[in-house]
MDAnalysis code that builds the backbone (N, CA, C; Angstrom):
import MDAnalysis as mda
import numpy as np

u = mda.Universe.empty(351, n_residues=117, atom_resindex=np.repeat(np.arange(117), 3), trajectory=True)
u.add_TopologyAttr("name", ["N", "CA", "C"] * 117)
u.add_TopologyAttr("resid", np.arange(1, 118))
u.add_TopologyAttr("resname", ["MET", "THR", "PHE", "GLU", "THR", "LEU", "ASP", "THR", "TYR", "ILE", "ARG", "THR", "LEU", "PRO", "SER", "ILE", "THR", "PHE", "ASP", "TYR", "PRO", "PHE", "ASP", "GLU", "GLU", "VAL", "ARG", "VAL", "TYR", "ARG", "ILE", "GLY", "ASN", "LYS", "ILE", "PHE", "ALA", "LEU", "ALA", "ALA", "ASP", "LYS", "THR", "PRO", "LEU", "SER", "VAL", "ASN", "LEU", "LYS", "CYS", "ASP", "PRO", "ILE", "TYR", "THR", "LEU", "GLU", "LEU", "ARG", "SER", "LEU", "TYR", "GLU", "GLY", "ILE", "THR", "PRO", "GLY", "PHE", "HIS", "MET", "ASN", "LYS", "LYS", "HIS", "TRP", "ASN", "THR", "ILE", "ASP", "LEU", "SER", "GLU", "LYS", "THR", "ASP", "VAL", "ASP", "GLU", "GLU", "THR", "ILE", "ARG", "GLU", "LEU", "ILE", "ASP", "HIS", "SER", "TYR", "GLU", "GLN", "VAL", "PHE", "GLY", "SER", "LEU", "THR", "LYS", "LYS", "LEU", "GLN", "ARG", "GLU", "LEU", "GLY"])
u.atoms.positions = np.array([
    [2.678, -67.807, -9.815],
    [1.476, -67.093, -9.406],
    [0.364, -67.424, -10.407],
    [-0.814, -67.665, -9.896],
    [-1.968, -67.936, -10.751],
    [-2.742, -66.644, -11.015],
    [-3.623, -66.694, -11.991],
    [-4.466, -65.531, -12.265],
    [-5.324, -65.216, -11.045],
    [-5.832, -66.237, -10.388],
    [-6.678, -66.028, -9.216],
    [-5.915, -65.323, -8.096],
    [-4.666, -65.737, -7.872],
    [-3.833, -65.105, -6.849],
    [-3.560, -63.652, -7.219],
    [-3.218, -63.418, -8.478],
    [-2.979, -62.057, -8.968],
    [-4.220, -61.194, -8.789],
    [-5.344, -61.694, -9.257],
    [-6.603, -60.952, -9.189],
    [-6.992, -60.658, -7.734],
    [-6.859, -61.639, -6.870],
    [-7.205, -61.451, -5.459],
    [-6.344, -60.363, -4.833],
    [-5.036, -60.391, -5.125],
    [-4.152, -59.372, -4.554],
    [-4.514, -57.974, -5.083],
    [-4.674, -57.841, -6.389],
    [-4.981, -56.527, -6.963],
    [-6.285, -55.984, -6.391],
    [-7.260, -56.838, -6.213],
    [-8.569, -56.378, -5.739],
    [-8.565, -55.995, -4.258],
    [-7.458, -56.241, -3.547],
    [-7.357, -55.766, -2.164],
    [-6.945, -54.299, -2.102],
    [-6.458, -53.763, -3.200],
    [-6.024, -52.364, -3.228],
    [-7.237, -51.438, -3.166],
    [-7.093, -50.302, -2.504],
    [-8.241, -49.396, -2.318],
    [-8.756, -48.788, -3.623],
    [-10.071, -48.723, -3.723],
    [-10.774, -47.966, -4.775],
    [-10.481, -48.411, -6.200],
    [-10.134, -49.686, -6.401],
    [-9.882, -50.122, -7.775],
    [-11.185, -50.604, -8.405],
    [-11.211, -50.532, -9.717],
    [-12.286, -51.109, -10.514],
    [-11.627, -51.927, -11.614],
    [-12.400, -52.776, -12.263],
    [-11.865, -53.485, -13.419],
    [-12.952, -53.641, -14.458],
    [-12.516, -53.771, -15.716],
    [-13.437, -53.982, -16.826],
    [-12.695, -54.703, -17.951],
    [-13.392, -54.895, -19.061],
    [-12.844, -55.592, -20.222],
    [-13.039, -54.721, -21.463],
    [-12.309, -53.615, -21.590],
    [-12.559, -52.705, -22.701],
    [-12.030, -53.189, -24.054],
    [-11.071, -54.114, -24.061],
    [-10.435, -54.530, -25.310],
    [-11.033, -55.799, -25.894],
    [-11.297, -56.763, -25.041],
    [-11.894, -58.032, -25.462],
    [-12.402, -58.740, -24.211],
    [-12.856, -59.973, -24.363],
    [-13.427, -60.699, -23.237],
    [-12.374, -61.386, -22.369],
    [-11.092, -61.275, -22.735],
    [-10.038, -61.954, -21.993],
    [-9.195, -61.035, -21.123],
    [-8.882, -59.857, -21.616],
    [-7.952, -58.967, -20.916],
    [-8.695, -58.124, -19.885],
    [-8.396, -58.403, -18.621],
    [-8.993, -57.644, -17.512],
    [-8.113, -56.423, -17.254],
    [-8.744, -55.270, -17.239],
    [-8.047, -53.997, -17.041],
    [-8.416, -53.465, -15.660],
    [-7.400, -53.225, -14.835],
    [-7.596, -52.713, -13.483],
    [-7.295, -51.219, -13.489],
    [-8.176, -50.460, -12.820],
    [-8.053, -49.006, -12.828],
    [-8.155, -48.435, -11.423],
    [-7.560, -47.264, -11.294],
    [-7.768, -46.432, -10.113],
    [-8.147, -45.059, -10.667],
    [-9.325, -44.570, -10.289],
    [-9.782, -43.288, -10.804],
    [-9.878, -43.248, -12.316],
    [-10.294, -44.322, -12.929],
    [-10.434, -44.471, -14.380],
    [-9.115, -44.484, -15.141],
    [-7.989, -44.574, -14.458],
    [-6.685, -44.707, -15.115],
    [-6.178, -46.124, -14.912],
    [-5.657, -46.698, -15.965],
    [-5.180, -48.082, -15.950],
    [-3.863, -48.181, -15.186],
    [-3.773, -49.201, -14.308],
    [-2.494, -49.479, -13.658],
    [-2.064, -50.933, -13.831],
    [-2.959, -51.810, -14.326],
    [-2.589, -53.205, -14.557],
    [-3.517, -53.823, -15.595],
    [-2.954, -54.744, -16.387],
    [-3.736, -55.502, -17.357],
    [-3.282, -56.953, -17.300],
    [-4.228, -57.883, -17.303],
    [-3.885, -59.301, -17.273],
    [-5.015, -60.112, -17.889],
    [-4.661, -61.280, -18.392],
    [-5.647, -62.206, -18.942],
    [-5.402, -63.584, -18.343],
    [-6.483, -64.306, -18.105],
    [-6.381, -65.655, -17.553],
    [-6.115, -66.629, -18.688],
    [-4.877, -66.584, -19.188],
    [-4.484, -67.474, -20.281],
    [-3.001, -67.783, -20.166],
    [-2.581, -68.787, -20.859],
    [-1.190, -69.223, -20.833],
    [-0.466, -68.657, -22.041],
    [0.736, -68.142, -21.896],
    [1.474, -67.957, -20.651],
    [0.938, -66.755, -19.877],
    [0.826, -66.900, -18.572],
    [0.269, -65.857, -17.729],
    [1.280, -64.737, -17.548],
    [0.787, -63.503, -17.722],
    [1.628, -62.326, -17.511],
    [0.730, -61.172, -17.088],
    [1.369, -60.095, -16.626],
    [0.636, -58.892, -16.255],
    [1.432, -57.692, -16.737],
    [0.740, -56.699, -17.261],
    [1.364, -55.429, -17.626],
    [1.165, -54.467, -16.467],
    [2.260, -53.823, -16.042],
    [2.211, -52.889, -14.920],
    [2.939, -51.601, -15.270],
    [2.374, -50.497, -14.837],
    [3.009, -49.194, -15.030],
    [4.202, -49.098, -14.088],
    [5.230, -48.350, -14.524],
    [6.456, -48.285, -13.736],
    [7.192, -46.985, -14.026],
    [7.910, -46.505, -13.028],
    [8.779, -45.359, -13.215],
    [9.758, -45.674, -14.356],
    [9.960, -44.746, -15.298],
    [10.802, -45.027, -16.469],
    [12.222, -45.502, -16.155],
    [12.856, -44.957, -15.144],
    [14.217, -45.400, -14.805],
    [14.176, -46.779, -14.162],
    [13.184, -47.003, -13.317],
    [13.027, -48.300, -12.658],
    [12.712, -49.395, -13.682],
    [11.996, -49.063, -14.752],
    [11.703, -50.074, -15.782],
    [12.990, -50.664, -16.326],
    [13.949, -49.807, -16.609],
    [15.221, -50.268, -17.173],
    [15.996, -51.128, -16.177],
    [15.999, -50.710, -14.925],
    [16.687, -51.482, -13.895],
    [16.076, -52.876, -13.764],
    [14.735, -52.934, -13.707],
    [14.061, -54.223, -13.562],
    [14.344, -55.145, -14.741],
    [14.320, -54.593, -15.937],
    [14.575, -55.407, -17.140],
    [15.992, -55.955, -17.156],
    [16.932, -55.222, -16.545],
    [18.318, -55.707, -16.504],
    [18.502, -56.776, -15.419],
    [17.636, -56.776, -14.402],
    [17.759, -57.726, -13.296],
    [17.014, -59.038, -13.521],
    [15.903, -58.980, -14.259],
    [15.029, -60.149, -14.409],
    [14.758, -60.456, -15.880],
    [14.947, -61.711, -16.240],
    [14.567, -62.141, -17.588],
    [13.058, -62.109, -17.762],
    [12.326, -62.286, -16.664],
    [10.868, -62.338, -16.706],
    [10.195, -60.977, -16.762],
    [10.973, -59.907, -16.860],
    [10.402, -58.566, -16.991],
    [10.886, -57.974, -18.306],
    [9.932, -57.682, -19.168],
    [10.226, -57.181, -20.507],
    [9.420, -55.907, -20.771],
    [9.760, -55.178, -21.842],
    [8.971, -53.979, -22.164],
    [7.491, -54.332, -22.321],
    [6.632, -53.423, -21.902],
    [5.193, -53.660, -21.893],
    [4.631, -54.056, -23.249],
    [4.007, -55.213, -23.306],
    [3.395, -55.727, -24.540],
    [2.211, -54.849, -24.914],
    [2.238, -54.286, -26.113],
    [1.194, -53.384, -26.623],
    [1.020, -52.127, -25.772],
    [2.077, -51.724, -25.064],
    [2.003, -50.560, -24.195],
    [3.203, -49.657, -24.486],
    [3.199, -48.467, -23.895],
    [4.330, -47.562, -23.998],
    [5.521, -48.215, -23.297],
    [6.540, -48.550, -24.053],
    [7.687, -49.304, -23.517],
    [8.474, -48.524, -22.466],
    [8.346, -47.211, -22.463],
    [9.067, -46.393, -21.486],
    [8.436, -46.496, -20.098],
    [7.122, -46.658, -20.043],
    [6.396, -46.599, -18.770],
    [5.762, -47.916, -18.332],
    [5.832, -48.950, -19.153],
    [5.145, -50.197, -18.830],
    [6.069, -51.393, -18.978],
    [5.916, -52.346, -18.069],
    [6.615, -53.628, -18.130],
    [5.597, -54.756, -18.208],
    [5.982, -55.820, -18.868],
    [5.231, -57.063, -18.823],
    [6.001, -58.021, -17.937],
    [5.311, -58.564, -16.946],
    [5.940, -59.477, -15.998],
    [5.419, -60.880, -16.247],
    [6.342, -61.786, -16.499],
    [6.016, -63.199, -16.703],
    [5.618, -63.795, -15.359],
    [4.440, -64.400, -15.293],
    [3.960, -65.005, -14.052],
    [3.964, -66.532, -14.110],
    [4.517, -67.084, -15.173],
    [4.523, -68.539, -15.329],
    [5.453, -69.184, -14.301],
    [5.403, -70.477, -14.231],
    [6.234, -71.224, -13.279],
    [7.720, -71.061, -13.561],
    [8.081, -70.760, -14.802],
    [9.491, -70.646, -15.174],
    [10.081, -69.255, -14.911],
    [9.278, -68.326, -14.420],
    [9.750, -66.957, -14.221],
    [10.799, -66.852, -13.123],
    [11.675, -65.883, -13.276],
    [12.667, -65.614, -12.227],
    [12.217, -64.477, -11.312],
    [10.965, -64.052, -11.451],
    [10.414, -62.983, -10.624],
    [9.567, -63.632, -9.523],
    [9.991, -63.457, -8.277],
    [9.273, -64.102, -7.178],
    [7.983, -63.349, -6.839],
    [7.081, -64.011, -6.114],
    [5.763, -63.440, -5.820],
    [5.842, -62.166, -4.990],
    [6.785, -62.077, -4.077],
    [6.923, -60.858, -3.285],
    [7.269, -59.671, -4.187],
    [8.174, -59.882, -5.131],
    [8.548, -58.821, -6.066],
    [7.358, -58.447, -6.941],
    [6.591, -59.429, -7.376],
    [5.407, -59.156, -8.192],
    [4.427, -58.283, -7.419],
    [4.174, -58.615, -6.160],
    [3.278, -57.788, -5.336],
    [3.832, -56.366, -5.170],
    [5.142, -56.242, -4.978],
    [5.760, -54.916, -4.863],
    [5.582, -54.118, -6.160],
    [5.704, -54.785, -7.295],
    [5.545, -54.098, -8.582],
    [4.092, -53.703, -8.830],
    [3.160, -54.511, -8.357],
    [1.740, -54.145, -8.442],
    [1.498, -52.893, -7.602],
    [2.022, -52.882, -6.387],
    [1.885, -51.719, -5.514],
    [2.522, -50.481, -6.143],
    [3.695, -50.662, -6.734],
    [4.391, -49.542, -7.381],
    [3.548, -48.979, -8.525],
    [2.968, -49.855, -9.322],
    [2.124, -49.421, -10.432],
    [0.919, -48.642, -9.913],
    [0.279, -49.182, -8.904],
    [-0.875, -48.525, -8.288],
    [-0.481, -47.132, -7.796],
    [0.648, -47.043, -7.093],
    [1.102, -45.763, -6.544],
    [1.464, -44.772, -7.644],
    [2.064, -45.262, -8.737],
    [2.409, -44.392, -9.860],
    [1.153, -43.744, -10.445],
    [0.124, -44.545, -10.622],
    [-1.101, -44.025, -11.228],
    [-1.879, -43.182, -10.227],
    [-1.986, -43.644, -8.990],
    [-2.684, -42.862, -7.969],
    [-2.042, -41.478, -7.844],
    [-0.719, -41.420, -7.861],
    [0.002, -40.159, -7.749],
    [-0.224, -39.219, -8.925],
    [-0.660, -39.761, -10.053],
    [-0.903, -38.920, -11.232],
    [-2.322, -38.355, -11.258],
    [-3.165, -38.812, -10.331],
    [-4.537, -38.310, -10.264],
    [-4.543, -36.903, -9.661],
    [-5.593, -36.166, -9.926],
    [-5.715, -34.839, -9.322],
    [-5.802, -34.990, -7.806],
    [-5.381, -33.971, -7.098],
    [-5.438, -34.014, -5.626],
    [-6.880, -34.198, -5.139],
    [-7.809, -33.591, -5.841],
    [-9.226, -33.724, -5.482],
    [-9.664, -35.168, -5.601],
    [-9.323, -35.811, -6.712],
    [-9.706, -37.203, -6.917],
    [-8.991, -38.113, -5.919],
    [-7.741, -37.821, -5.620],
    [-7.017, -38.600, -4.615],
    [-7.736, -38.549, -3.277],
    [-8.195, -37.350, -2.880],
    [-8.911, -37.218, -1.608],
    [-10.235, -37.988, -1.648],
    [-10.934, -37.921, -2.779],
    [-12.220, -38.627, -2.915],
    [-12.044, -40.131, -2.813],
    [-10.942, -40.640, -3.388],
    [-10.692, -42.085, -3.384],
    [-10.087, -42.560, -2.073],
    [-9.555, -41.620, -1.306],
    [-8.961, -41.982, -0.005],
    [-7.545, -42.366, -0.157],
])
């Protein structure tokens, strides 16, 4: 998966925004001002995604390309290798992006959820 493919898919999700709060390379994707994904267009390509704590452990045991979140809370975040050598297929990556989005959307207030649709 390329950065462009990743970015295009993430930007199809409803009501997301992105910015560069840390530096000029790391793009941070948000829903309702809460982060659900971080990625940079650099080699090796990877993305940090929020995940259910029990599911994080399961994913890490199934895939070499999924590791504890780099510079993130290791209990709630995974880093997914997007390079050509990864054992994580694109369909699974899209599912994990959706899961991250849903995890964060679900943590928003009901009022904000209704406002965002």
